[in-house]
SELUMLUM-218230 format. One record per residue (C-alpha): residue number from 0; x, y, z. Coordinates in steps of 0.05 Angstrom, whole numbers, plus 5000, padded with zeros to 4 digits. Layout:
seq, px, py, pz
NUM, X, Y, Z;
...
//
This chain:
seq, px, py, pz
0, 3783, 1654, 5377;
1, 3778, 1614, 5441;
2, 3788, 1613, 5516;
3, 3794, 1566, 5575;
4, 3762, 1558, 5643;
5, 3815, 1605, 5671;
6, 3792, 1663, 5626;
7, 3748, 1712, 5664;
8, 3684, 1740, 5633;
9, 3697, 1808, 5602;
10, 3663, 1873, 5622;
11, 3604, 1896, 5579;
12, 3650, 1935, 5533;
13, 3697, 1875, 5524;
14, 3772, 1868, 5525;
15, 3812, 1915, 5481;
16, 3858, 1882, 5431;
17, 3921, 1922, 5417;
18, 3968, 1901, 5361;
19, 4039, 1929, 5362;
20, 4067, 1886, 5305;
21, 4032, 1851, 5248;
22, 4048, 1779, 5232;
23, 4088, 1763, 5170;
24, 4100, 1704, 5124;
25, 4169, 1679, 5109;
26, 4185, 1708, 5041;
27, 4243, 1703, 4992;
28, 4249, 1752, 4933;
29, 4305, 1750, 4881;
30, 4319, 1769, 4809;
31, 4308, 1714, 4758;
32, 4318, 1721, 4683;
33, 4335, 1673, 4628;
34, 4409, 1681, 4639;
35, 4403, 1664, 4712;
36, 4356, 1606, 4697;
37, 4406, 1571, 4650;
38, 4431, 1509, 4686;
39, 4403, 1534, 4752;
40, 4397, 1483, 4808;
41, 4366, 1499, 4876;
42, 4339, 1462, 4936;
43, 4280, 1483, 4979;
44, 4267, 1456, 5049;
45, 4208, 1474, 5092;
46, 4219, 1479, 5167;
47, 4204, 1410, 5195;
48, 4180, 1391, 5126;
49, 4201, 1360, 5060;
50, 4261, 1376, 5017;
51, 4258, 1385, 4941;
52, 4309, 1400, 4888;
53, 4297, 1434, 4821;
54, 4344, 1440, 4762;
55, 4338, 1468, 4692;
56, 4382, 1449, 4632;
57, 4434, 1497, 4603;
58, 4382, 1520, 4552;
59, 4329, 1531, 4605;
60, 4289, 1595, 4613;
61, 4259, 1631, 4673;
62, 4189, 1608, 4654;
63, 4214, 1536, 4646;
64, 4247, 1540, 4715;
65, 4183, 1566, 4746;
66, 4143, 1510, 4716;
67, 4191, 1459, 4744;
68, 4191, 1493, 4812;
69, 4115, 1496, 4818;
70, 4110, 1422, 4800;
71, 4163, 1402, 4850;
72, 4130, 1441, 4906;
73, 4063, 1408, 4890;
74, 4092, 1338, 4886;
75, 4133, 1349, 4950;
76, 4072, 1377, 4988;
77, 4110, 1438, 5011;
78, 4067, 1491, 5043;
79, 4096, 1545, 4998;
80, 4071, 1592, 4944;
81, 4113, 1616, 4885;
82, 4101, 1671, 4835;
83, 4140, 1703, 4778;
84, 4136, 1774, 4753;
85, 4159, 1771, 4681;
86, 4161, 1847, 4673;
87, 4206, 1856, 4734;
88, 4241, 1789, 4724;
89, 4230, 1774, 4797;
90, 4218, 1708, 4834;
91, 4178, 1707, 4898;
92, 4172, 1647, 4945;
93, 4130, 1653, 5008;
94, 4103, 1608, 5062;
95, 4028, 1600, 5064;
96, 4024, 1609, 5140;
97, 4046, 1665, 5186;
98, 4095, 1660, 5243;
99, 4165, 1651, 5267;
100, 4160, 1575, 5264;
101, 4135, 1575, 5192;
102, 4198, 1582, 5151;
103, 4238, 1552, 5096;
104, 4309, 1552, 5069;
105, 4334, 1559, 4997;
106, 4401, 1537, 4971;
107, 4429, 1557, 4902;
108, 4483, 1516, 4870;
109, 4498, 1567, 4815;
110, 4545, 1624, 4830;
111, 4511, 1692, 4830;
112, 4442, 1663, 4824;
113, 4386, 1678, 4874;
114, 4429, 1674, 4938;
115, 4492, 1710, 4960;
116, 4533, 1647, 4970;
117, 4535, 1584, 4929;
118, 4516, 1520, 4966;
119, 4499, 1557, 5031;
120, 4426, 1552, 5054;
121, 4390, 1618, 5063;
122, 4338, 1614, 5118;
123, 4274, 1654, 5115;
124, 4228, 1660, 5175;
125, 4162, 1695, 5187;
126, 4141, 1738, 5245;
127, 4090, 1727, 5300;
128, 4039, 1779, 5318;
129, 4054, 1821, 5379;
130, 4006, 1858, 5424;
131, 3963, 1858, 5486;
132, 3894, 1833, 5506;
133, 3854, 1874, 5556;
134, 3918, 1912, 5574;
135, 3952, 1847, 5596;
136, 4012, 1814, 5563;
137, 4001, 1763, 5508;
138, 4044, 1716, 5466;
139, 4041, 1714, 5391;
140, 4036, 1651, 5350;
141, 4028, 1668, 5277;
142, 3962, 1705, 5271;
143, 3940, 1688, 5342;
144, 3950, 1728, 5406;
145, 3944, 1686, 5469;
146, 3940, 1715, 5539;
147, 3992, 1691, 5588;
148, 3968, 1634, 5633;
149, 3982, 1676, 5695;
150, 3941, 1736, 5672;
151, 3886, 1756, 5719;
152, 3831, 1770, 5667;
153, 3854, 1744, 5599;
154, 3890, 1679, 5618;
155, 3890, 1632, 5557;
156, 3847, 1678, 5516;
157, 3863, 1667, 5442;
158, 3846, 1716, 5387;
159, 3867, 1712, 5313;
160, 3877, 1778, 5276;
161, 3881, 1782, 5200;
162, 3875, 1857, 5192;
163, 3928, 1905, 5167;
164, 3924, 1959, 5221;
165, 3963, 1966, 5286;
166, 3943, 1999, 5351;
167, 3875, 1987, 5383;
168, 3842, 1944, 5330;
169, 3779, 1919, 5365;
170, 3747, 1889, 5426;
171, 3734, 1818, 5448;
172, 3673, 1800, 5490;
173, 3680, 1737, 5532;
174, 3622, 1701, 5566;
175, 3648, 1649, 5615;
176, 3604, 1588, 5612;
177, 3654, 1537, 5637;
178, 3628, 1484, 5685;
179, 3655, 1490, 5756;
180, 3668, 1430, 5800;
181, 3678, 1435, 5875;
182, 3737, 1389, 5890;
183, 3755, 1409, 5961;
184, 3730, 1435, 6028;
185, 3750, 1507, 6017;
186, 3713, 1559, 5974;
187, 3770, 1565, 5925;
188, 3778, 1490, 5914;
189, 3746, 1490, 5846;
190, 3765, 1467, 5776;
191, 3733, 1493, 5713;
192, 3721, 1454, 5649;
193, 3709, 1492, 5584;
194, 3685, 1449, 5526;
195, 3696, 1486, 5461;
196, 3646, 1479, 5405;
197, 3662, 1423, 5356;
198, 3614, 1448, 5302;
199, 3645, 1448, 5233;
200, 3640, 1524, 5231;
201, 3685, 1528, 5292;
202, 3738, 1477, 5270;
203, 3797, 1491, 5225;
204, 3793, 1566, 5233;
205, 3852, 1614, 5227;
206, 3888, 1575, 5172;
207, 3911, 1618, 5114;
208, 3897, 1585, 5048;
209, 3890, 1603, 4974;
210, 3819, 1575, 4969;
211, 3792, 1624, 5021;
212, 3764, 1571, 5068;
213, 3748, 1601, 5136;
214, 3728, 1537, 5171;
215, 3717, 1463, 5161;
216, 3645, 1477, 5140;
217, 3668, 1512, 5076;
218, 3717, 1461, 5048;
219, 3710, 1425, 4982;
220, 3753, 1383, 4935;
221, 3731, 1412, 4868;
222, 3802, 1431, 4848;
223, 3872, 1405, 4866;
224, 3885, 1469, 4905;
225, 3819, 1463, 4942;
226, 3835, 1391, 4960;
227, 3903, 1411, 4986;
228, 3874, 1467, 5028;
229, 3819, 1420, 5053;
230, 3872, 1372, 5079;
231, 3906, 1431, 5114;
232, 3841, 1450, 5149;
233, 3824, 1378, 5166;
234, 3892, 1370, 5199;
235, 3880, 1433, 5240;
236, 3810, 1409, 5260;
237, 3839, 1342, 5281;
238, 3892, 1377, 5323;
239, 3837, 1419, 5356;
240, 3796, 1356, 5373;
241, 3858, 1321, 5401;
242, 3873, 1382, 5444;
243, 3802, 1383, 5471;
244, 3804, 1309, 5487;
245, 3870, 1319, 5522;
246, 3843, 1375, 5565;
247, 3781, 1335, 5585;
248, 3823, 1274, 5600;
249, 3871, 1315, 5643;
250, 3813, 1344, 5684;
251, 3782, 1275, 5692;
252, 3847, 1242, 5712;
253, 3882, 1295, 5753;
254, 3823, 1330, 5786;
255, 3760, 1288, 5787;
256, 3787, 1217, 5793;
257, 3842, 1235, 5843;
258, 3792, 1273, 5887;
259, 3742, 1215, 5882;
260, 3797, 1168, 5907;
261, 3813, 1216, 5964;
262, 3739, 1221, 5983;
263, 3732, 1145, 5983;
264, 3792, 1139, 6031;
265, 3763, 1194, 6075;
266, 3695, 1159, 6076;
267, 3728, 1093, 6096;
268, 3766, 1128, 6152;
269, 3702, 1161, 6177;
270, 3665, 1095, 6177;
271, 3721, 1062, 6216;
272, 3723, 1120, 6266;
273, 3647, 1117, 6274;
274, 3652, 1042, 6287;
275, 3704, 1053, 6342;
276, 3661, 1107, 6373;
277, 3599, 1062, 6372;
278, 3638, 1005, 6404;
279, 3663, 1053, 6459;
280, 3592, 1078, 6472;
281, 3565, 1006, 6476;
282, 3620, 0986, 6526;
283, 3604, 1048, 6569;
284, 3529, 1032, 6568;
285, 3541, 0959, 6588;
286, 3585, 0982, 6646;
287, 3532, 1031, 6670;
288, 3478, 0979, 6664;
289, 3519, 0929, 6705;
290, 3533, 0981, 6758;
291, 3459, 1000, 6764;
292, 3439, 0926, 6766;
293, 3488, 0913, 6823;
294, 3462, 0973, 6862;
295, 3390, 0952, 6851;
296, 3403, 0881, 6875;
297, 3442, 0906, 6936;
298, 3385, 0952, 6955;
299, 3335, 0896, 6948;
300, 3378, 0851, 6992;
301, 3386, 0904, 7045;
302, 3311, 0918, 7046;
303, 3296, 0844, 7053;
304, 3345, 0838, 7110;
305, 3314, 0897, 7146;
306, 3243, 0868, 7140;
307, 3267, 0803, 7171;
308, 3299, 0834, 7233;
309, 3233, 0862, 7263;
310, 3199, 0794, 7278;
311, 3264, 0766, 7307;
312, 3271, 0824, 7356;
313, 3198, 0817, 7378;
314, 3206, 0743, 7389;
315, 3268, 0755, 7433;
316, 3229, 0805, 7476;
317, 3171, 0757, 7487;
318, 3216, 0699, 7507;
319, 3254, 0745, 7555;
320, 3189, 0761, 7594;
//
């Protein structure tokens, strides 16, 4: 189970999980007895995986064919399980994981054995889970339901379901603890960063395996099967860590660093504008100071001229008498 910064906190009662179709594994079932097993040759190819070929001699038996098939699957590291019901003389091959993308193909090169047509691959695919989260649409991926990215409440909410019932199967409570960064001047200019737990009990979950491991914390290598299942969970844990690093890097690069660069440019523009304003204010003050200085000097000159005129007038009057 997981979520992103876009997922909204659930109400107290949680989001209802509704399952309309259960996930299925890709499965192949066919009759297999000693007559069919004589000289039987088949090929098995996992989707986006390895290809193996198994053949029994003309004197081969069903049990002998199964032994060869199990060894070839193990050596070829195919993610498949095989079983044989001797009482029913029935062969069963199934993928270890659920989902539409987890499939395989089988080709029989003996007429009337296992498949309908000789030399023609028969493709087997699983099914993804289908349902809703909190009444909103969700996509299935194997065992996992994921809320659409444009959902209002359950965007990017991921829930794995391993039950056998359909309908309303449970509720999911979400507490949103993502960090919010203000990256703009408007109230809605925010970006959230949700850092999922990387504890071993939270990594490698949701992987179907024969050893019954539920997370990376439970793995061991005591048996060949346990070692194989451990590798499968380690690969899943590694994918989860790479995904988390990618998300953090995307937020850092696309949101934080780009906005920091924009803020630096804005700061430089503000400083330049402030400098222009300060220069304009200084020029205005110098002009005003010069104007007042001229007025002051003119007033002083006029006053001095006025004070000098009185004795001159008096002297002229005395001389005239």
